[in-house]
C-alpha positions in Angstrom: 23.5 -41.9 -36.5 25.5 -44.0 -38.9 25.3 -42.0 -42.1 28.3 -42.6 -44.4 29.2 -40.8 -47.4 28.5 -44.2 -49.5 26.6 -43.0 -52.5 24.9 -40.1 -50.8 24.8 -37.6 -53.6 28.4 -37.7 -54.9 30.1 -34.6 -56.1 28.0 -31.7 -57.0 28.8 -27.8 -57.6 28.1 -26.1 -54.3 25.7 -23.2 -54.5 26.7 -19.8 -54.8 24.6 -18.4 -51.2 26.6 -18.9 -48.6 26.4 -18.0 -45.1 22.7 -17.0 -45.4 21.8 -17.5 -41.6 24.8 -15.3 -40.4 23.9 -12.6 -42.9 20.3 -12.6 -41.7 20.9 -12.4 -38.2 23.1 -10.0 -38.7 20.4 -7.6 -39.6 17.6 -7.2 -36.8 15.6 -5.2 -39.6 15.4 -8.2 -41.9 12.4 -9.9 -42.5 13.7 -13.3 -42.0 15.5 -12.4 -38.7 13.3 -14.3 -36.3 13.3 -17.3 -38.4 16.9 -17.3 -39.1 17.4 -16.5 -35.3 15.9 -19.5 -34.5 17.1 -21.8 -37.0 20.6 -20.9 -35.4 19.7 -21.2 -31.8 17.9 -24.7 -32.8 21.2 -25.6 -34.4 23.6 -24.9 -31.8 21.9 -25.1 -28.5 22.4 -28.9 -28.2 26.0 -28.7 -28.8 26.7 -26.0 -26.8 24.8 -27.7 -23.7 26.8 -30.9 -24.7 30.3 -29.5 -24.5 29.4 -27.7 -21.2 27.8 -30.8 -19.7 30.1 -33.3 -20.6 33.3 -31.6 -21.5 33.4 -29.3 -18.8 31.4 -31.7 -16.1 28.7 -29.5 -15.0 25.2 -31.0 -14.0 22.3 -31.1 -16.4 20.7 -28.1 -14.7 24.0 -26.0 -14.7 24.8 -26.9 -18.3 21.2 -25.5 -19.2 21.8 -22.3 -17.2 25.4 -21.8 -18.3 23.8 -22.5 -22.2 21.4 -19.9 -21.9 23.9 -17.7 -20.2 26.6 -18.4 -23.3 23.8 -17.4 -26.1 22.5 -14.7 -24.3 26.1 -12.9 -23.3 28.5 -14.3 -26.0 26.1 -14.7 -29.0 23.5 -12.0 -28.6 25.2 -9.1 -26.0 28.8 -9.5 -27.4 27.4 -9.8 -30.8 29.6 -13.5 -31.7 27.5 -13.3 -35.1 29.2 -9.8 -36.3 32.4 -10.9 -35.0 32.3 -13.7 -37.5 35.1 -13.4 -40.4 34.3 -15.8 -43.1 38.1 -15.9 -44.1 39.1 -17.1 -40.7 37.0 -20.6 -40.9 33.6 -21.3 -40.1 31.3 -20.0 -38.0 31.1 -23.5 -35.8 34.7 -23.3 -35.5 34.5 -19.4 -33.9 31.5 -20.8 -31.4 33.4 -23.8 -30.3 36.5 -21.4 -29.6 34.1 -18.5 -27.7 32.5 -21.7 -25.5 36.2 -22.3 -24.0 37.0 -18.8 -23.3 33.2 -18.5 -21.7 33.6 -21.2 -19.8 37.3 -20.0 -18.5 35.4 -16.6 -17.4 33.2 -18.7 -15.5 35.5 -20.6 -13.7 37.5 -17.3 -12.6 33.9 -15.9 -11.7 32.5 -18.0 -9.3 30.1 -15.4 -7.9 28.8 -14.4 -11.5 24.9 -13.7 -11.9 22.9 -15.8 -13.8 21.7 -13.7 -17.0 19.5 -14.3 -20.1 17.1 -16.6 -18.8 14.3 -16.8 -21.0 16.3 -14.6 -23.8 16.4 -17.6 -26.1 13.8 -17.9 -29.2 14.0 -21.6 -27.9 13.4 -22.3 -23.9 15.6 -25.0 -22.1 13.8 -24.9 -19.0 11.5 -27.7 -19.4 14.3 -30.1 -21.2 15.1 -33.3 -19.4 18.2 -34.5 -19.5 16.6 -37.6 -21.0 15.4 -35.6 -24.1 19.2 -34.7 -24.8 21.1 -37.5 -27.0 24.2 -38.5 -24.9 27.5 -38.0 -26.7 29.0 -41.5 -27.1 32.7 -42.0 -25.4 32.2 -38.4 -24.0 34.6 -39.1 -21.2 37.4 -40.0 -23.5 36.9 -36.9 -25.7 38.2 -33.3 -25.6 35.5 -30.3 -25.1 36.4 -29.7 -28.8 35.9 -33.0 -29.8 32.3 -33.2 -27.7 31.2 -30.0 -29.3 32.1 -31.4 -33.0 30.5 -35.1 -32.3 27.5 -33.1 -31.0 27.2 -30.5 -33.8 27.5 -33.2 -36.3 24.4 -34.9 -35.0 22.4 -31.7 -34.7 22.9 -31.5 -38.5 22.1 -34.7 -39.5 19.1 -34.7 -37.4 17.7 -31.4 -38.4 18.6 -33.0 -42.1 16.7 -36.0 -41.4 13.7 -34.3 -40.3 13.7 -32.3 -43.3 13.9 -35.1 -45.5 11.3 -37.2 -44.1 8.9 -34.4 -44.5 9.7 -33.9 -47.8 9.1 -37.1 -49.2 6.1 -37.7 -47.2 4.8 -34.4 -48.9 6.2 -36.2 -52.2 4.1 -39.4 -51.7 7.8 -41.3 -50.9 6.9 -42.3 -47.5 8.2 -45.8 -48.5 11.4 -44.5 -49.9 12.2 -42.6 -46.5 11.5 -45.7 -44.9 13.9 -47.6 -46.8 16.6 -44.9 -46.2 15.6 -44.6 -42.6 16.5 -48.9 -42.3 19.2 -49.7 -44.6 21.1 -45.9 -44.1 20.1 -44.8 -40.7 19.3 -47.9 -38.3 22.4 -49.7 -39.7 20.6 -52.6 -41.1 22.2 -52.6 -44.4 24.8 -55.5 -43.4 22.2 -58.1 -43.0 19.6 -56.6 -45.2 19.0 -57.3 -49.0 17.2 -55.0 -51.3 15.0 -57.8 -52.1 14.1 -58.3 -48.2 13.5 -54.7 -47.7 11.4 -54.4 -50.7 9.3 -57.1 -49.6 8.8 -55.4 -46.2 8.0 -52.0 -48.3 5.8 -53.9 -51.2 9.0 -52.5 -53.2 10.9 -54.6 -55.8 14.6 -54.6 -55.7 15.5 -52.3 -58.2 12.8 -49.7 -56.6 14.7 -49.8 -53.5 18.1 -49.3 -55.1 16.3 -46.4 -56.6 14.5 -44.9 -54.1 18.1 -45.1 -51.7 19.9 -42.9 -54.6 17.4 -40.5 -54.9 16.8 -40.1 -50.6 20.9 -40.2 -50.4 21.1 -37.1 -52.8 18.6 -35.2 -51.7 19.5 -35.9 -48.0 23.1 -34.7 -48.9 21.7 -31.4 -50.3 19.5 -30.9 -47.3 22.8 -31.0 -45.4 24.7 -28.7 -47.6 22.1 -26.3 -47.6 22.3 -26.3 -43.8 25.7 -25.8 -43.4 26.2 -23.2 -46.1 24.4 -20.8 -44.1 27.3 -21.0 -41.7 30.0 -20.9 -43.9 31.3 -18.4 -46.8 34.4 -20.1 -48.5 33.5 -23.2 -50.8 36.5 -24.7 -49.2 35.1 -24.4 -45.9 31.8 -25.8 -47.1 33.7 -28.8 -48.6 35.7 -29.6 -45.3 32.4 -29.1 -43.2 30.8 -31.7 -45.4 34.2 -34.0 -45.1 33.8 -33.2 -41.5 29.6 -34.4 -41.6 30.1 -37.4 -43.8 33.3 -38.8 -42.8 35.0 -38.8 -46.3 
């Protein structure tokens, strides 16, 4: 995606609320259970699919089936969420390890029955391979590295979508467009604030201000997404360093 930590939000105190998604998904009686379950699957199914597809060299259709199977049997039936212990690291790390064990079991059980079809809040049946962004250089990466790259992209993509919706709702569509072109599309090396502002009917100072605000809001959104899956502030900081490369 090309987003760096250059000026995005800076250092700030981390919110006190943490691993909220995990806590809600642990309690089927919670009024927000279904919404948080959908959030968990939406964020994690692409990384799970990517590591199975590219890290374990499965076809697109097999990777979809195995992704469905992983969530149905490991995440839900075996209740991976309840197995999460914050003192042992991030939920991302737990899922990454669980995929390795799952795929090794698959390799030993060639006659396994397909399970869990249709059990996910997000159906994978109609998803084509073209609709799933490939992991760059996957052939040179380990399965664990593929998972981390795909997870980073999933978090950043969700954060960008939330940022766009928020800024447009606030009447700041031009600010999002400046952020998209300058920070996301990699045009900053050849694009001055003045030139960008001219195309957006903004002055150079207005572009600078808009970028600072968009970057700060973007980092807050990313932090809010990640803190739903970690408990320790140190783990949250480590996850954000992993995402922003700093």
